[in-house]
N, C-alpha and C positions, 0 to 999 in steps of 0.2 A: 504493500500500500504506500503510495507516494506521500510526501510531506504535505502536498496540497490537499490530498484526500483526508489526511489526518486533521489538517486545519479545518476543513469543512465539517468534519464530524465533531470537532471541538465546538464549532459555532452552533451546531444543532444542540449540543448538550447545554451550552450557555443559554441558548434561547429557551430551552425547557426550564432551566432554573429561573429565568426571568419570568416565565409564566407562573411558576409556583409562588414566587415572591409577590407578583401582581395579584394572584388569587388571595393570598393572605391579607394583603392591603385592602382589597375590595371587601372581604368579609369583615375586617376590622372596621372599615368605614360604615358598612351597613349596620353593624352592631351598635355603632355610636351615633347613628344618624339622628339629626335634630329635627327633621321634618321631611315631608314628602319630596321636596326639591332641594335636599341638602347638597351644596356644591361639592363637598368632599366625596360623596358617593358618586356624583357625576364625574369627577376627575378620576377617581379610582376605576370606574367603569371604562373610561377612555384608555387608561393605562393598560388595563387588562385586555381590552380589545386589540390594542396595538401590539402587545406582547404575544398574544395568541396568533395574530396574523403573521408576525415575523417568524414565529416557530413553525407555523404551518408551511410557509414558503420555503424555509430552509430544510424542513423535513422532506418536502417533496423534491427539492433540488438534489438532496444527498441520497435519499433512500427510495424515491418514487412512491412515497406513502403520504396519506393525508390524515388529519385528525377528525374525530367524529363530531366536533363542535362547530356550530355556526353562530358567530357573534353578530348581532344586527349592526348594520352600518350606522355611523353617527353623523354622516355628512348632512342628512336632512333633518336631524333631530335638533330640538331647541335647547340652548343652555338653560340652567336654572333661572327662573324669573327673579329679577332683583329690582323691579320697578316699584312704584308707589303702592302701598297696601290699599289705599283708597284713592285711586286716580280720579282727578276732576275733569279729565279730558281724554279722548282717544283719537288716534290717527288710524285711518284705514287706507291701506295702499294696495294697489292691484296692478298686475300685468297680465294682458291677454295677447296672445300671438295669433295672427291670421295669415293665411296664404291667399293671394289673389289668384283664384283658379279659373275664373270666368270674367276677364276684363271687359268684354262687351256687355255683359249683364250689369257690371258695376257702372260702366259709363251710361248705360240706358237709365238706370235708376237715378243717377245723379242729374242727368239731363231732364228727367221728369220733374225733379225737385226744382231745378232752376227755371224750367218753363212755367211752373206754377207760381213762382215767387217773382222772378224778374224775366219775363218773356223777351224783353228787348236786349238782354245782355247775357246770352248763353256762351260764356267763355271758359270759366273754370272747369266745367264738367267735360271739357274736350280732351283732357289727359287723365291718365290713371291717378297720378298724385293729386291732380285738381279734383277729380271725382271723389277721392277719399276725403279730401277736405270738406267738400260740399256735404257728404253724407254724415260725417262725424260732427259737423256743425249743426246739421238739421236734427239728428237723432241722438238720444242719450245712449251712452255705451251699453247700458242694459238692453235697450231695444235692439241695437246692432247685434249683440250677443245672441238674442233670441231669434233674430231674423237674418243671420249672417248668410245663409244660403240664398236668400232673395237678392242679396247684394253681390253675389259671385265670390263669396269668401269661404274659406275652409278653416275651421278651428284648429289651433295648435295648443301648446301648453298654456296653462294659466296658473296664477298663484295670487292669493289674497292674504295680506298680513294685517293683524290688528295689534297696535302698540298702545301702551298706556302712557299717559303724560301727567306730569304734575299740574300743569295748567295749559290752557289753550294758547298757542303762540299769538303774537301780535299780528294784526292784519298785514299781509305782504311780507312777513318776516322770512319765510323760506321759499318764496316763489322763484327766486333766481336759481336755486339748486334744491328742488323739492325732495330728492331722494338721496342726498349726499350723506346725511348723518342718521343712520338707522342703527339703534342699539339692539342687538339680538336679545339681550337680557331684559328688554322691556316689551318683547313680543308676548302678548297674551295668548294668541292662538294664530295658526295659519292653516290655509286650505289649498291644496295643490291638486291640479287635474292634468293628466298627461296620457297620451296614447301608450306610453311605456307601461303604465299600470295595467291597461287593457291587455297588452301583449303578455305580461306576466300572468294575468289571470287565465288567458287563453292557454298558455303553456301548462299551467297547473291543472286545467280541466280537460286537457287533451285526451286523457284516458276515458273520457265519456264516450269517445268514438267506439269503444268496445262494448257499449251497452250499459244500461243503468245497473247500479249495484243494489241488489235487493235489500241490503242491510242499511242503505242510506235513504232517508225519506225527506231530506231537506235540500235546500239549494244554497249555493254560495252567492252572497251579495257583493255586491260590490261595497325683471322680470324686468333705464331699467324699470322701475315701478311707476304706476300711474295713480293719481289720487282716486279716492272713492267716487264711484259713479257706476258701480257694477256689483253683481252678486255672484254667488258661487253655489 
């Protein structure tokens, strides 16, 4: 066995020890937790997840083996809430993505809007970007979301964040950079929608093609950001 192989084996062993240490720290943090969103537990969880991932990768590289553990990813999870206990204001931020899949339909809808309002000056609706401006000026984002197919649009990902505030900002205070300073620890909740989730569900349910399981009688259910004017 070469020195390089020995070194890799030593790395695997060290990674395993790191997982053991992280497990002990996580259990200790859980035993001492001060509340549901204890930051110490959150930090210990992330350390354990990182250690387990590192061990799993090295184990596979060296021995072509994997662990039986699956630690949930933390990229989409929220850190512990540290905002005001009794917020006097909230900010709601949303991003919705669309693809322009039928430009002619989009243009026709915008031209109808212009014809009804300013028949003598049908200019803006003559281009795709102009038509988008006409429609988003005419309709609320919620209405566009519910009627997007009529406007030749196709839905993409969307996300909505609700953040707690100590007090409502002064008028015009954040308009120049509305999404620049978002504190993740003041997010009360968030709602995400993506075709990725649908694909994951399709993959999980693919065995349904083999026929129903007689033992199962239930069914599985199921940005940058823009200001509030939408729902989820």
